[in-house]
A tleap script that builds the chain and sets N, CA, C and O, in Angstrom:
source leaprc.protein.ff14SB
mol = sequence {
  NMET GLU ILE LEU HIE VAL GLY VAL ILE THR
  ASN VAL PRO VAL ASP GLY GLU ALA TYR ASN
  ASP GLY LEU LYS VAL HIE LEU THR ASP PRO
  GLU ASN HIE PRO PHE LYS TYR GLU PHE LEU
  ARG PHE GLU ASP GLY SER PRO LEU HIE LYS
  ARG ILE GLN THR GLU PRO HIE ILE ALA ILE
  LYS VAL ASP SER ILE GLU GLU GLU VAL SER
  LYS ALA THR GLU ILE LEU SER GLU GLU MET
  ASP CYS GLY GLY MET PHE ILE ARG PHE ALA
  ASP ILE ASP GLY PHE ILE PHE GLU PHE THR
  GLU PHE ARG CASN
}
set mol.1.N position { 0.836 -1.188 0.000 }
set mol.1.CA position { 0.000 0.000 0.000 }
set mol.1.C position { 0.875 1.244 0.000 }
set mol.1.O position { 1.951 1.280 0.597 }
set mol.2.N position { 0.383 2.246 -0.681 }
set mol.2.CA position { 1.079 3.530 -0.775 }
set mol.2.C position { 0.097 4.625 -0.371 }
set mol.2.O position { -1.034 4.658 -0.855 }
set mol.3.N position { 0.529 5.522 0.518 }
set mol.3.CA position { -0.325 6.643 0.907 }
set mol.3.C position { -0.323 7.667 -0.222 }
set mol.3.O position { 0.735 8.107 -0.672 }
set mol.4.N position { -1.520 8.041 -0.674 }
set mol.4.CA position { -1.659 9.002 -1.766 }
set mol.4.C position { -1.920 10.412 -1.266 }
set mol.4.O position { -1.363 11.372 -1.799 }
set mol.5.N position { -2.764 10.547 -0.243 }
set mol.5.CA position { -3.033 11.864 0.330 }
set mol.5.C position { -3.768 11.736 1.657 }
set mol.5.O position { -4.226 10.661 2.043 }
set mol.6.N position { -3.861 12.871 2.340 }
set mol.6.CA position { -4.650 12.986 3.567 }
set mol.6.C position { -5.794 13.940 3.259 }
set mol.6.O position { -5.558 15.079 2.857 }
set mol.7.N position { -7.019 13.492 3.443 }
set mol.7.CA position { -8.188 14.333 3.219 }
set mol.7.C position { -8.486 15.151 4.459 }
set mol.7.O position { -8.689 14.600 5.541 }
set mol.8.N position { -8.511 16.468 4.304 }
set mol.8.CA position { -8.713 17.394 5.422 }
set mol.8.C position { -9.981 18.204 5.153 }
set mol.8.O position { -10.098 18.857 4.116 }
set mol.9.N position { -10.913 18.159 6.076 }
set mol.9.CA position { -12.173 18.882 5.930 }
set mol.9.C position { -11.974 20.335 6.349 }
set mol.9.O position { -11.336 20.619 7.363 }
set mol.10.N position { -12.529 21.251 5.557 }
set mol.10.CA position { -12.458 22.673 5.880 }
set mol.10.C position { -13.801 23.322 5.567 }
set mol.10.O position { -14.588 22.795 4.781 }
set mol.11.N position { -14.053 24.457 6.183 }
set mol.11.CA position { -15.278 25.198 5.863 }
set mol.11.C position { -14.964 26.573 5.271 }
set mol.11.O position { -15.851 27.416 5.131 }
set mol.12.N position { -13.693 26.787 4.924 }
set mol.12.CA position { -13.285 28.047 4.294 }
set mol.12.C position { -12.662 27.737 2.929 }
set mol.12.O position { -12.038 26.689 2.760 }
set mol.13.N position { -12.826 28.641 1.955 }
set mol.13.CA position { -12.210 28.415 0.644 }
set mol.13.C position { -10.688 28.298 0.746 }
set mol.13.O position { -10.051 28.959 1.568 }
set mol.14.N position { -10.125 27.447 -0.103 }
set mol.14.CA position { -8.678 27.221 -0.146 }
set mol.14.C position { -8.208 27.528 -1.566 }
set mol.14.O position { -8.861 27.143 -2.536 }
set mol.15.N position { -7.082 28.217 -1.684 }
set mol.15.CA position { -6.533 28.544 -3.004 }
set mol.15.C position { -6.376 27.283 -3.846 }
set mol.15.O position { -5.902 26.253 -3.368 }
set mol.16.N position { -6.777 27.384 -5.092 }
set mol.16.CA position { -6.585 26.286 -6.029 }
set mol.16.C position { -7.653 25.213 -5.995 }
set mol.16.O position { -7.518 24.192 -6.669 }
set mol.17.N position { -8.718 25.418 -5.225 }
set mol.17.CA position { -9.731 24.371 -5.160 }
set mol.17.C position { -10.552 24.321 -6.448 }
set mol.17.O position { -10.760 25.336 -7.114 }
set mol.18.N position { -11.007 23.122 -6.776 }
set mol.18.CA position { -11.883 22.889 -7.923 }
set mol.18.C position { -13.211 22.373 -7.383 }
set mol.18.O position { -13.287 21.877 -6.259 }
set mol.19.N position { -14.248 22.495 -8.189 }
set mol.19.CA position { -15.576 22.088 -7.741 }
set mol.19.C position { -16.032 20.839 -8.471 }
set mol.19.O position { -15.942 20.754 -9.695 }
set mol.20.N position { -16.525 19.867 -7.707 }
set mol.20.CA position { -17.128 18.662 -8.265 }
set mol.20.C position { -18.630 18.784 -8.055 }
set mol.20.O position { -19.125 18.616 -6.940 }
set mol.21.N position { -19.348 19.076 -9.123 }
set mol.21.CA position { -20.783 19.332 -9.040 }
set mol.21.C position { -21.566 18.106 -8.574 }
set mol.21.O position { -22.499 18.234 -7.781 }
set mol.22.N position { -21.196 16.924 -9.058 }
set mol.22.CA position { -21.915 15.706 -8.698 }
set mol.22.C position { -21.841 15.381 -7.215 }
set mol.22.O position { -22.809 14.895 -6.630 }
set mol.23.N position { -20.688 15.651 -6.607 }
set mol.23.CA position { -20.500 15.359 -5.181 }
set mol.23.C position { -20.719 16.580 -4.304 }
set mol.23.O position { -20.712 16.480 -3.077 }
set mol.24.N position { -20.914 17.739 -4.939 }
set mol.24.CA position { -21.110 19.006 -4.225 }
set mol.24.C position { -19.988 19.254 -3.221 }
set mol.24.O position { -20.214 19.444 -2.026 }
set mol.25.N position { -18.761 19.243 -3.765 }
set mol.25.CA position { -17.585 19.451 -2.923 }
set mol.25.C position { -16.544 20.261 -3.693 }
set mol.25.O position { -16.325 20.048 -4.885 }
set mol.26.N position { -15.915 21.184 -2.990 }
set mol.26.CA position { -14.757 21.910 -3.496 }
set mol.26.C position { -13.545 21.153 -2.959 }
set mol.26.O position { -13.498 20.841 -1.769 }
set mol.27.N position { -12.570 20.854 -3.809 }
set mol.27.CA position { -11.409 20.106 -3.338 }
set mol.27.C position { -10.142 20.578 -4.026 }
set mol.27.O position { -10.171 21.118 -5.132 }
set mol.28.N position { -9.030 20.358 -3.340 }
set mol.28.CA position { -7.733 20.759 -3.876 }
set mol.28.C position { -6.963 19.536 -4.356 }
set mol.28.O position { -7.299 18.400 -4.021 }
set mol.29.N position { -5.933 19.787 -5.142 }
set mol.29.CA position { -5.061 18.730 -5.646 }
set mol.29.C position { -3.975 18.472 -4.607 }
set mol.29.O position { -3.173 19.365 -4.332 }
set mol.30.N position { -3.928 17.281 -4.026 }
set mol.30.CA position { -2.918 17.004 -2.996 }
set mol.30.C position { -1.484 17.085 -3.502 }
set mol.30.O position { -0.556 17.238 -2.708 }
set mol.31.N position { -1.293 16.986 -4.807 }
set mol.31.CA position { 0.061 17.101 -5.363 }
set mol.31.C position { 0.616 18.512 -5.199 }
set mol.31.O position { 1.823 18.723 -5.325 }
set mol.32.N position { -0.255 19.472 -4.921 }
set mol.32.CA position { 0.178 20.861 -4.743 }
set mol.32.C position { 0.421 21.229 -3.285 }
set mol.32.O position { 0.653 22.400 -2.981 }
set mol.33.N position { 0.374 20.269 -2.389 }
set mol.33.CA position { 0.601 20.534 -0.963 }
set mol.33.C position { 1.811 19.718 -0.500 }
set mol.33.O position { 1.933 18.547 -0.862 }
set mol.34.N position { 2.704 20.314 0.292 }
set mol.34.CA position { 3.924 19.598 0.691 }
set mol.34.C position { 3.670 18.329 1.508 }
set mol.34.O position { 4.507 17.426 1.516 }
set mol.35.N position { 2.530 18.249 2.190 }
set mol.35.CA position { 2.204 17.053 2.966 }
set mol.35.C position { 1.074 16.251 2.333 }
set mol.35.O position { 0.475 15.385 2.971 }
set mol.36.N position { 0.790 16.557 1.050 }
set mol.36.CA position { -0.238 15.859 0.271 }
set mol.36.C position { -1.620 15.941 0.921 }
set mol.36.O position { -2.370 14.965 0.938 }
set mol.37.N position { -1.941 17.117 1.453 }
set mol.37.CA position { -3.294 17.353 1.954 }
set mol.37.C position { -4.223 17.582 0.765 }
set mol.37.O position { -3.880 18.287 -0.184 }
set mol.38.N position { -5.392 16.979 0.837 }
set mol.38.CA position { -6.489 17.275 -0.079 }
set mol.38.C position { -7.551 17.966 0.774 }
set mol.38.O position { -8.218 17.320 1.581 }
set mol.39.N position { -7.707 19.270 0.596 }
set mol.39.CA position { -8.717 19.999 1.351 }
set mol.39.C position { -10.072 19.791 0.681 }
set mol.39.O position { -10.194 19.889 -0.540 }
set mol.40.N position { -11.091 19.503 1.499 }
set mol.40.CA position { -12.444 19.276 1.002 }
set mol.40.C position { -13.406 20.213 1.723 }
set mol.40.O position { -13.426 20.286 2.951 }
set mol.41.N position { -14.199 20.923 0.932 }
set mol.41.CA position { -15.210 21.832 1.492 }
set mol.41.C position { -16.548 21.455 0.864 }
set mol.41.O position { -16.799 21.724 -0.311 }
set mol.42.N position { -17.387 20.834 1.662 }
set mol.42.CA position { -18.654 20.299 1.173 }
set mol.42.C position { -19.766 21.335 1.214 }
set mol.42.O position { -19.791 22.213 2.077 }
set mol.43.N position { -20.680 21.213 0.266 }
set mol.43.CA position { -21.890 22.024 0.251 }
set mol.43.C position { -23.051 21.185 0.773 }
set mol.43.O position { -23.007 19.955 0.742 }
set mol.44.N position { -24.080 21.861 1.247 }
set mol.44.CA position { -25.291 21.158 1.663 }
set mol.44.C position { -25.804 20.322 0.499 }
set mol.44.O position { -25.752 20.740 -0.657 }
set mol.45.N position { -26.295 19.147 0.822 }
set mol.45.CA position { -26.859 18.286 -0.204 }
set mol.45.C position { -25.872 17.349 -0.860 }
set mol.45.O position { -26.226 16.653 -1.812 }
set mol.46.N position { -24.627 17.312 -0.372 }
set mol.46.CA position { -23.663 16.361 -0.928 }
set mol.46.C position { -24.180 14.945 -0.698 }
set mol.46.O position { -24.659 14.630 0.391 }
set mol.47.N position { -24.086 14.088 -1.719 }
set mol.47.CA position { -24.569 12.718 -1.557 }
set mol.47.C position { -23.625 11.816 -0.758 }
set mol.47.O position { -23.988 10.688 -0.424 }
set mol.48.N position { -22.431 12.295 -0.453 }
set mol.48.CA position { -21.481 11.457 0.284 }
set mol.48.C position { -21.902 11.307 1.743 }
set mol.48.O position { -22.552 12.184 2.312 }
set mol.49.N position { -21.523 10.193 2.326 }
set mol.49.CA position { -21.816 9.879 3.729 }
set mol.49.C position { -21.374 11.041 4.620 }
set mol.49.O position { -20.334 11.654 4.380 }
set mol.50.N position { -22.162 11.336 5.639 }
set mol.50.CA position { -21.853 12.457 6.545 }
set mol.50.C position { -20.466 12.328 7.166 }
set mol.50.O position { -19.801 13.339 7.391 }
set mol.51.N position { -20.024 11.127 7.442 }
set mol.51.CA position { -18.687 10.950 8.036 }
set mol.51.C position { -17.603 11.393 7.065 }
set mol.51.O position { -16.603 11.978 7.480 }
set mol.52.N position { -17.788 11.122 5.780 }
set mol.52.CA position { -16.808 11.563 4.785 }
set mol.52.C position { -16.762 13.087 4.747 }
set mol.52.O position { -15.708 13.675 4.502 }
set mol.53.N position { -17.900 13.722 4.989 }
set mol.53.CA position { -17.997 15.181 4.953 }
set mol.53.C position { -17.464 15.859 6.212 }
set mol.53.O position { -17.217 17.065 6.203 }
set mol.54.N position { -17.284 15.107 7.285 }
set mol.54.CA position { -16.927 15.734 8.565 }
set mol.54.C position { -15.663 15.196 9.221 }
set mol.54.O position { -15.191 15.773 10.200 }
set mol.55.N position { -15.109 14.113 8.708 }
set mol.55.CA position { -13.930 13.498 9.323 }
set mol.55.C position { -12.793 13.389 8.305 }
set mol.55.O position { -13.048 13.239 7.110 }
set mol.56.N position { -11.547 13.461 8.766 }
set mol.56.CA position { -10.419 13.291 7.841 }
set mol.56.C position { -10.342 11.857 7.323 }
set mol.56.O position { -10.935 10.939 7.890 }
set mol.57.N position { -9.607 11.691 6.249 }
set mol.57.CA position { -9.389 10.349 5.719 }
set mol.57.C position { -7.973 10.239 5.158 }
set mol.57.O position { -7.298 11.240 4.915 }
set mol.58.N position { -7.553 9.009 4.964 }
set mol.58.CA position { -6.278 8.733 4.301 }
set mol.58.C position { -6.586 7.943 3.040 }
set mol.58.O position { -7.289 6.933 3.082 }
set mol.59.N position { -6.051 8.413 1.916 }
set mol.59.CA position { -6.207 7.701 0.650 }
set mol.59.C position { -4.986 6.823 0.438 }
set mol.59.O position { -3.846 7.280 0.529 }
set mol.60.N position { -5.246 5.559 0.156 }
set mol.60.CA position { -4.140 4.638 -0.095 }
set mol.60.C position { -4.373 3.893 -1.405 }
set mol.60.O position { -5.501 3.554 -1.762 }
set mol.61.N position { -3.278 3.653 -2.100 }
set mol.61.CA position { -3.308 2.877 -3.335 }
set mol.61.C position { -3.325 1.406 -2.955 }
set mol.61.O position { -2.508 0.949 -2.156 }
set mol.62.N position { -4.265 0.670 -3.537 }
set mol.62.CA position { -4.388 -0.756 -3.235 }
set mol.62.C position { -4.457 -1.549 -4.533 }
set mol.62.O position { -4.777 -1.008 -5.592 }
set mol.63.N position { -4.154 -2.828 -4.436 }
set mol.63.CA position { -4.272 -3.709 -5.593 }
set mol.63.C position { -5.722 -4.089 -5.855 }
set mol.63.O position { -6.125 -4.285 -7.001 }
set mol.64.N position { -6.514 -4.193 -4.765 }
set mol.64.CA position { -7.903 -4.608 -4.897 }
set mol.64.C position { -8.774 -3.884 -3.877 }
set mol.64.O position { -8.647 -4.101 -2.672 }
set mol.65.N position { -9.653 -3.027 -4.368 }
set mol.65.CA position { -10.589 -2.347 -3.474 }
set mol.65.C position { -11.436 -3.373 -2.731 }
set mol.65.O position { -11.626 -3.270 -1.519 }
set mol.66.N position { -11.935 -4.349 -3.451 }
set mol.66.CA position { -12.826 -5.335 -2.830 }
set mol.66.C position { -12.147 -6.081 -1.690 }
set mol.66.O position { -12.766 -6.345 -0.659 }
set mol.67.N position { -10.883 -6.417 -1.872 }
set mol.67.CA position { -10.150 -7.114 -0.810 }
set mol.67.C position { -10.044 -6.245 0.435 }
set mol.67.O position { -10.237 -6.736 1.547 }
set mol.68.N position { -9.743 -4.977 0.267 }
set mol.68.CA position { -9.597 -4.075 1.416 }
set mol.68.C position { -10.947 -3.781 2.067 }
set mol.68.O position { -11.048 -3.735 3.293 }
set mol.69.N position { -11.972 -3.585 1.259 }
set mol.69.CA position { -13.303 -3.290 1.799 }
set mol.69.C position { -13.841 -4.477 2.598 }
set mol.69.O position { -14.639 -4.296 3.518 }
set mol.70.N position { -13.411 -5.675 2.255 }
set mol.70.CA position { -13.875 -6.854 3.001 }
set mol.70.C position { -13.416 -6.826 4.455 }
set mol.70.O position { -13.964 -7.548 5.288 }
set mol.71.N position { -12.424 -6.007 4.768 }
set mol.71.CA position { -11.912 -5.881 6.138 }
set mol.71.C position { -12.594 -4.752 6.908 }
set mol.71.O position { -12.304 -4.544 8.087 }
set mol.72.N position { -13.492 -4.025 6.255 }
set mol.72.CA position { -14.064 -2.803 6.825 }
set mol.72.C position { -15.062 -3.080 7.939 }
set mol.72.O position { -15.782 -4.078 7.935 }
set mol.73.N position { -15.075 -2.154 8.894 }
set mol.73.CA position { -16.087 -2.133 9.937 }
set mol.73.C position { -17.388 -1.592 9.361 }
set mol.73.O position { -18.474 -2.072 9.688 }
set mol.74.N position { -17.263 -0.579 8.491 }
set mol.74.CA position { -18.425 0.049 7.857 }
set mol.74.C position { -18.015 0.530 6.467 }
set mol.74.O position { -16.968 1.158 6.309 }
set mol.75.N position { -18.827 0.241 5.477 }
set mol.75.CA position { -18.599 0.732 4.121 }
set mol.75.C position { -19.338 2.055 3.987 }
set mol.75.O position { -20.533 2.133 4.272 }
set mol.76.N position { -18.627 3.099 3.554 }
set mol.76.CA position { -19.183 4.450 3.542 }
set mol.76.C position { -19.554 4.964 2.156 }
set mol.76.O position { -20.168 6.025 2.041 }
set mol.77.N position { -19.196 4.235 1.103 }
set mol.77.CA position { -19.568 4.674 -0.247 }
set mol.77.C position { -19.575 3.487 -1.192 }
set mol.77.O position { -19.011 2.428 -0.916 }
set mol.78.N position { -20.230 3.705 -2.302 }
set mol.78.CA position { -20.137 2.777 -3.418 }
set mol.78.C position { -18.812 3.053 -4.122 }
set mol.78.O position { -18.186 4.087 -3.888 }
set mol.79.N position { -18.389 2.142 -4.973 }
set mol.79.CA position { -17.190 2.380 -5.768 }
set mol.79.C position { -17.477 3.472 -6.794 }
set mol.79.O position { -18.522 3.469 -7.444 }
set mol.80.N position { -16.536 4.407 -6.933 }
set mol.80.CA position { -16.680 5.516 -7.878 }
set mol.80.C position { -15.572 5.443 -8.919 }
set mol.80.O position { -14.403 5.246 -8.587 }
set mol.81.N position { -15.955 5.605 -10.182 }
set mol.81.CA position { -15.010 5.601 -11.298 }
set mol.81.C position { -14.581 7.033 -11.567 }
set mol.81.O position { -15.394 7.882 -11.932 }
set mol.82.N position { -13.296 7.288 -11.381 }
set mol.82.CA position { -12.728 8.625 -11.604 }
set mol.82.C position { -11.792 8.581 -12.810 }
set mol.82.O position { -10.673 9.090 -12.750 }
set mol.83.N position { -12.244 7.981 -13.889 }
set mol.83.CA position { -11.456 7.930 -15.121 }
set mol.83.C position { -10.268 6.993 -15.053 }
set mol.83.O position { -9.131 7.419 -15.260 }
set mol.84.N position { -10.508 5.733 -14.768 }
set mol.84.CA position { -9.432 4.749 -14.653 }
set mol.84.C position { -8.890 4.596 -13.253 }
set mol.84.O position { -8.165 3.647 -12.957 }
set mol.85.N position { -9.240 5.526 -12.396 }
set mol.85.CA position { -8.908 5.451 -10.972 }
set mol.85.C position { -10.233 5.217 -10.252 }
set mol.85.O position { -11.168 6.008 -10.382 }
set mol.86.N position { -10.303 4.144 -9.507 }
set mol.86.CA position { -11.533 3.800 -8.803 }
set mol.86.C position { -11.309 3.998 -7.313 }
set mol.86.O position { -10.261 3.634 -6.779 }
set mol.87.N position { -12.316 4.585 -6.638 }
set mol.87.CA position { -12.177 4.838 -5.206 }
set mol.87.C position { -13.402 4.331 -4.462 }
set mol.87.O position { -14.494 4.224 -5.020 }
set mol.88.N position { -13.191 4.021 -3.190 }
set mol.88.CA position { -14.280 3.625 -2.298 }
set mol.88.C position { -13.855 3.950 -0.878 }
set mol.88.O position { -12.722 3.683 -0.478 }
set mol.89.N position { -14.781 4.533 -0.115 }
set mol.89.CA position { -14.507 4.915 1.265 }
set mol.89.C position { -15.031 3.853 2.216 }
set mol.89.O position { -16.111 3.298 2.016 }
set mol.90.N position { -14.246 3.578 3.258 }
set mol.90.CA position { -14.659 2.614 4.274 }
set mol.90.C position { -13.984 2.946 5.596 }
set mol.90.O position { -12.925 3.572 5.639 }
set mol.91.N position { -14.621 2.513 6.664 }
set mol.91.CA position { -14.080 2.669 8.018 }
set mol.91.C position { -13.372 1.375 8.404 }
set mol.91.O position { -13.921 0.282 8.267 }
set mol.92.N position { -12.159 1.520 8.882 }
set mol.92.CA position { -11.434 0.389 9.459 }
set mol.92.C position { -10.907 0.844 10.809 }
set mol.92.O position { -10.114 1.783 10.893 }
set mol.93.N position { -11.347 0.180 11.853 }
set mol.93.CA position { -10.912 0.481 13.221 }
set mol.93.C position { -11.134 1.942 13.600 }
set mol.93.O position { -10.312 2.539 14.295 }
set mol.94.N position { -12.254 2.521 13.139 }
set mol.94.CA position { -12.621 3.870 13.550 }
set mol.94.C position { -12.054 4.992 12.711 }
set mol.94.O position { -12.258 6.161 13.038 }
set mol.95.N position { -11.344 4.671 11.632 }
set mol.95.CA position { -10.776 5.716 10.783 }
set mol.95.C position { -11.211 5.491 9.338 }
set mol.95.O position { -11.375 4.355 8.894 }
set mol.96.N position { -11.395 6.590 8.616 }
set mol.96.CA position { -11.857 6.504 7.229 }
set mol.96.C position { -10.672 6.365 6.273 }
set mol.96.O position { -9.701 7.120 6.330 }
set mol.97.N position { -10.792 5.376 5.399 }
set mol.97.CA position { -9.818 5.166 4.334 }
set mol.97.C position { -10.501 5.356 2.990 }
set mol.97.O position { -11.649 4.954 2.797 }
set mol.98.N position { -9.784 5.971 2.072 }
set mol.98.CA position { -10.215 6.058 0.680 }
set mol.98.C position { -9.339 5.078 -0.086 }
set mol.98.O position { -8.183 5.375 -0.388 }
set mol.99.N position { -9.884 3.922 -0.395 }
set mol.99.CA position { -9.131 2.923 -1.133 }
set mol.99.C position { -9.135 3.307 -2.606 }
set mol.99.O position { -10.188 3.582 -3.181 }
set mol.100.N position { -7.959 3.324 -3.208 }
set mol.100.CA position { -7.799 3.769 -4.588 }
set mol.100.C position { -7.125 2.664 -5.389 }
set mol.100.O position { -6.038 2.196 -5.050 }
set mol.101.N position { -7.797 2.262 -6.454 }
set mol.101.CA position { -7.276 1.216 -7.331 }
set mol.101.C position { -7.178 1.774 -8.747 }
set mol.101.O position { -8.141 2.339 -9.266 }
set mol.102.N position { -6.019 1.614 -9.366 }
set mol.102.CA position { -5.820 2.063 -10.741 }
set mol.102.C position { -6.015 0.873 -11.671 }
set mol.102.O position { -5.406 -0.180 -11.485 }
set mol.103.N position { -6.868 1.050 -12.672 }
set mol.103.CA position { -7.151 -0.012 -13.639 }
set mol.103.C position { -6.929 0.523 -15.043 }
set mol.103.O position { -7.163 1.700 -15.317 }
set mol.104.N position { -6.473 -0.356 -15.930 }
set mol.104.CA position { -6.274 0.032 -17.342 }
set mol.104.C position { -7.574 0.057 -18.089 }
set mol.104.O position { -7.595 0.361 -19.281 }
savepdb mol mol.pdb
quit
């Protein structure tokens, strides 16, 4: 596993944020932060689980999302296709992970 970023919830605008209309979230590119923070600022009505909207998360690269999700205490999202990069949020031991799998 490789850590890709740390998701940090904020309620103030952050320089360089982009808007995802489908998820109703403003987010930054973690590649532009020295500690790979991805700042997330959610709008009312976001379809994502409330925990994803209010708690930090760690994104990790995995070989198999399904294998990692099978270890979860709670599954917090369906799998999402982000253009060849697939993600799914789950709780393991009280912390939120964003499992990220790259597929050709």
